[in-house]
MIROTI-134035 format. One record per residue (C-alpha): x, y, z; residue in three letters. Coordinates in steps of 0.1 Angstrom, whole numbers, padded with zeros to 4 digits, always signed. Example, Ala and Ser with C-alpha at 12.3 -4.5 7.8 and 13.67 -1.06 7.14 Angstrom:
BEGIN
+0123-0045+0078Ala;+0137-0011+0071Ser;
//
This chain:
BEGIN
+0893+0633-0527Met;+0893+0599-0544Ile;+0870+0586-0571Val;+0865+0548-0568Val;+0856+0532-0602Met;+0834+0501-0606Asn;+0852+0468-0610Ile;+0841+0465-0646Asn;+0848+0502-0655Ala;+0862+0505-0690Thr;+0894+0523-0700Ala;+0872+0549-0718Arg;+0852+0555-0687Glu;+0883+0559-0666Ile;+0899+0583-0691Ser;+0866+0604-0692Asp;+0867+0608-0654Val;+0904+0618-0655Ile;+0897+0643-0683Ala;+0868+0659-0663Arg;+0890+0662-0631Ile;+0919+0678-0651Arg;+0895+0702-0667Ala;+0887+0715-0632Met;+0924+0723-0626Gly;+0935+0693-0606Tyr;+0962+0667-0610Asp;+0954+0631-0611Val;+0971+0600-0597His;+0958+0566-0608Leu;+0959+0536-0585Ser;+0950+0503-0602Glu;+0946+0477-0575Gly;+0937+0440-0576Lys;+0900+0447-0572Glu;+0894+0483-0581Arg;+0908+0514-0598Thr;+0910+0546-0577Ile;+0916+0580-0591Ile;+0932+0604-0567Gly;+0924+0641-0570Val;+0954+0662-0561Ile;+0960+0700-0559Gly;+0938+0731-0558Arg;+0914+0738-0586Gly;+0878+0748-0590Arg;+0853+0735-0564Pro;+0843+0700-0573Ile;+0807+0689-0574Asp;+0810+0654-0559Arg;+0775+0645-0571Glu;+0783+0653-0607Gln;+0814+0631-0606Leu;+0795+0603-0589Ala;+0769+0603-0618Leu;+0796+0597-0645Met;+0796+0564-0662Ser;+0818+0538-0644Gly;+0820+0556-0611Val;+0812+0537-0579Gln;+0817+0564-0554Ser;+0834+0597-0547Val;+0849+0601-0512Met;+0871+0627-0493Pro;+0905+0615-0480Val;+0906+0620-0443Ser;+0944+0625-0441His;+0965+0654-0455Pro;+0988+0628-0471Phe;+0967+0618-0500Lys;+0988+0595-0522Ile;+1006+0579-0493Ala;+0973+0569-0476Ser;+0956+0535-0477Arg;+0924+0552-0487Glu;+0940+0561-0520Tyr;+0960+0528-0524His;+0945+0500-0503Pro;+0970+0473-0514Asp;+1006+0472-0501Asp;+1031+0488-0524Thr;+1058+0463-0535Leu;+1092+0477-0545Ile;+1115+0456-0566Pro;+1150+0452-0552Leu;+1177+0426-0560Asn;+1152+0402-0576Gly;+1127+0403-0547Ile;+1099+0426-0537Met;+1102+0447-0506Val;+1069+0445-0489Gly;+1043+0417-0487Gly;+1056+0386-0471Pro;+1093+0394-0477Asn;+1117+0410-0452Leu;+1145+0429-0468Ala;+1178+0433-0449Ile;+1201+0462-0458Ile;+1235+0462-0442Ala;+1268+0478-0443Gly;+1290+0506-0427Pro;+1278+0540-0418Cys;+1305+0555-0440Ser;+1326+0543-0470Val;+1361+0547-0456Glu;+1382+0529-0482Ser;+1379+0505-0511Arg;+1391+0476-0490Glu;+1367+0483-0462Gln;+1335+0485-0483Ile;+1343+0454-0504Ile;+1353+0433-0473Glu;+1320+0444-0456Thr;+1300+0437-0488Ala;+1312+0401-0490Tyr;+1306+0396-0453Ala;+1270+0408-0453Val;+1262+0390-0485Arg;+1274+0358-0469Glu;+1252+0364-0439Ala;+1221+0369-0460Gly;+1218+0406-0467Ala;+1195+0418-0495Thr;+1214+0451-0502Ala;+1245+0470-0492Leu;+1244+0503-0474Arg;+1272+0528-0471Gly;+1275+0566-0470Gly;+1296+0584-0496Ala;+1283+0618-0484Phe;+1279+0621-0446Lys;+1260+0649-0428Pro;+1278+0653-0395Arg;+1270+0675-0365Ser;+1306+0688-0364Ser;+1322+0704-0395Pro;+1355+0688-0384Tyr;+1342+0652-0385Ala;+1347+0629-0414Phe;+1323+0640-0442Gln;+1327+0610-0465Gly;+1347+0603-0497Leu;+1322+0618-0521Gly;+1322+0605-0557Glu;+1352+0583-0548Glu;+1331+0565-0522Gly;+1303+0561-0548Leu;+1328+0544-0572Arg;+1338+0520-0544Tyr;+1302+0512-0537Leu;+1296+0505-0574Ala;+1327+0482-0574Glu;+1313+0464-0543Ala;+1280+0458-0562Arg;+1299+0445-0592Glu;+1319+0421-0570Ala;+1290+0408-0549Thr;+1258+0414-0568Gly;+1243+0434-0539Leu;+1224+0466-0549Pro;+1235+0498-0532Val;+1216+0521-0508Val;+1234+0554-0502Thr;+1225+0589-0490Glu;+1221+0620-0512Val;+1222+0654-0494Met;+1221+0680-0522Asp;+1195+0683-0550Pro;+1222+0691-0574Gln;+1239+0658-0566Leu;+1208+0636-0573Val;+1218+0629-0610Pro;+1253+0619-0599Leu;+1242+0596-0571Val;+1216+0580-0593Cys;+1244+0569-0616Gln;+1258+0547-0588Tyr;+1230+0539-0564Ala;+1201+0516-0567Asp;+1182+0533-0538Val;+1185+0570-0528Leu;+1185+0575-0490Gln;+1171+0607-0475Ile;+1186+0610-0440Gly;+1168+0622-0409Ala;+1183+0657-0411Arg;+1170+0661-0446Asn;+1135+0647-0442Met;+1120+0681-0446Gln;+1145+0694-0472Asn;+1117+0700-0497Tyr;+1139+0709-0526Thr;+1157+0676-0522Leu;+1124+0657-0519Leu;+1112+0672-0552His;+1145+0663-0568Ala;+1144+0626-0558Val;+1108+0625-0567Gly;+1116+0637-0602Glu;+1144+0612-0605Ser;+1120+0583-0604Gln;+1147+0564-0585His;+1137+0542-0555Pro;+1139+0562-0523Val;+1145+0553-0486Leu;+1131+0582-0465Leu;+1142+0583-0429Lys;+1121+0599-0402Arg;+1134+0631-0387Gly;+1148+0629-0352Met;+1119+0651-0338Ser;+1093+0645-0365Ser;+1058+0632-0362Thr;+1045+0602-0382Ile;+1023+0626-0401Glu;+1053+0648-0410Glu;+1071+0617-0422Leu;+1042+0608-0445Leu;+1038+0643-0457Met;+1075+0643-0467Ser;+1068+0610-0486Ala;+1039+0628-0503Glu;+1064+0653-0519Tyr;+1082+0624-0536Ile;+1050+0605-0545Leu;+1035+0637-0560Ser;+1060+0634-0589His;+1046+0599-0597Gly;+1076+0582-0581Asn;+1058+0554-0561Met;+1089+0535-0551Arg;+1092+0550-0517Val;+1101+0532-0484Met;+1097+0550-0451Val;+1122+0543-0423Cys;+1117+0545-0385Glu;+1151+0553-0370Arg;+1143+0565-0335Gly;+1133+0599-0322Ile;+1150+0623-0298Arg;+1136+0621-0262Thr;+1149+0628-0227Phe;+1165+0593-0224Glu;+1203+0592-0223Thr;+1211+0555-0221Tyr;+1205+0551-0258Thr;+1212+0575-0287Arg;+1176+0578-0296Asn;+1143+0562-0285Thr;+1132+0537-0311Phe;+1095+0543-0317Asp;+1082+0507-0321Ile;+1046+0522-0322Asn;+1054+0539-0354Ala;+1056+0506-0374Ile;+1021+0494-0369Pro;+1007+0529-0372Val;+1025+0535-0405Leu;+1014+0501-0418Lys;+0978+0510-0409Arg;+0979+0546-0424Leu;+1000+0540-0455Ser;+1006+0514-0482His;+1044+0522-0483Leu;+1069+0496-0471Pro;+1083+0504-0436Val;+1120+0498-0429Ile;+1133+0498-0393Ala;+1168+0511-0384Asp;+1176+0498-0350Pro;+1213+0509-0353Ser;+1204+0546-0352His;+1174+0538-0330Gly;+1195+0528-0300Val;+1231+0538-0310Gly;+1246+0509-0290Arg;+1255+0477-0308Trp;+1245+0455-0279Glu;+1209+0465-0282Tyr;+1205+0463-0319Val;+1195+0427-0322Glu;+1167+0430-0296Ser;+1152+0460-0312Val;+1156+0445-0347Ala;+1136+0414-0336Leu;+1109+0437-0320Ala;+1106+0456-0352Ala;+1100+0425-0372Val;+1074+0413-0347Ala;+1057+0447-0350Ala;+1054+0444-0388Gly;+1084+0460-0404Ala;+1090+0451-0440Asp;+1128+0453-0436Gly;+1158+0462-0415Leu;+1188+0485-0422Ile;+1217+0475-0400Ile;+1252+0491-0396Glu;+1280+0465-0400Val;+1317+0473-0399His;+1347+0448-0399Pro;+1365+0469-0372Gln;+1340+0491-0354Pro;+1366+0504-0329Glu;+1384+0520-0359Gln;+1352+0533-0377Ala;+1353+0569-0388Leu;+1316+0573-0379Ser;+1291+0554-0357Asp;+1314+0526-0346Gly;+1296+0523-0313Gln;+1264+0511-0330Gln;+1280+0489-0357Ser;+1278+0451-0355Leu;+1308+0430-0364Arg;+1301+0407-0393Pro;+1298+0376-0371Glu;+1273+0393-0349Arg;+1253+0405-0379Phe;+1252+0368-0392Ala;+1238+0358-0358Glu;+1212+0385-0360Leu;+1201+0373-0395Val;+1198+0338-0382Ala;+1175+0349-0354Arg;+1154+0370-0378Val;+1150+0339-0400Arg;+1137+0320-0369Gln;+1113+0347-0360Leu;+1100+0356-0394Ala;+1077+0326-0400Pro;+1060+0332-0366Val;+1047+0365-0379Val;+1039+0353-0414Gly;+1070+0366-0430Arg;+1102+0353-0447Gln;+1137+0367-0451Val;+1140+0376-0488Ala;+1165+0355-0507Glu;+1182+0378-0532Pro;+1191+0369-0567Gln;+1229+0371-0566Leu;+1253+0367-0595Gln;+1279+0340-0593Gln;+1312+0356-0582Val;
//
């Protein structure tokens, strides 16, 4: 349920409504938009008499929310959420481009890649210090050593860092190094982890599970949002189907659906979506045309020697070509590639 306040509602009227809702045993989330203030009623308490609430001073209307994801819905928050990153806002007219290797393999590799993607126009640097792998014998990442290399790359290039966290107990450690916490597809419904990143109040990039519905993705986002952490980006990264010519099937439908249902920024991951570098550019451009607020692209200086996901990684020169084509397309759909605020190095 949401309570829509009048445009000219006073702070006292808003606080009185919030106090009444809390007295009934519910939590409250406040959304102060450009034109109106909306109070979200969250949780399970005593039955609410909508007519009583509607009669309170300053209240315009009281309405049920039609979706199970309350805080993530546009009914609760009609305006696009904008998330600050590297001197720009993710969402709105800006397109963010996050790029880097699947795994941090060495200090030299991540710093070389960071300089290359920065030169091409990336907004942020991605790289996995902790890697969930299907095989226990595959490279699992460098752990905290990898986090230190990412922090050094940020210091050298000015690019903020996006990296995955897999364990609730590691959230405080990863927060020390990362600007954005990534929740991978395999952990989308790891509810203990979702609670932990929500409590951290750190920006979060939440990837869709490989067999998850759009509603399940937004319900997972709801776990994070329920802690008052509104800096959440959702990521379409392909779903598992019967097709074998690509790693996954990139669900281009999900982008406009997510944009219609939710106010959260939508990031597209064509690298995992197709799993083959030669298709990444086409799917990236399609995602931008469909309304994505950003891209996350795997880039490696020597993909043939990569310890993970080399087959879907672009060489730096191919990544630069992709960014150039995204810059050409963006104005056609009313967008622009974000120009990050980089330090002089």
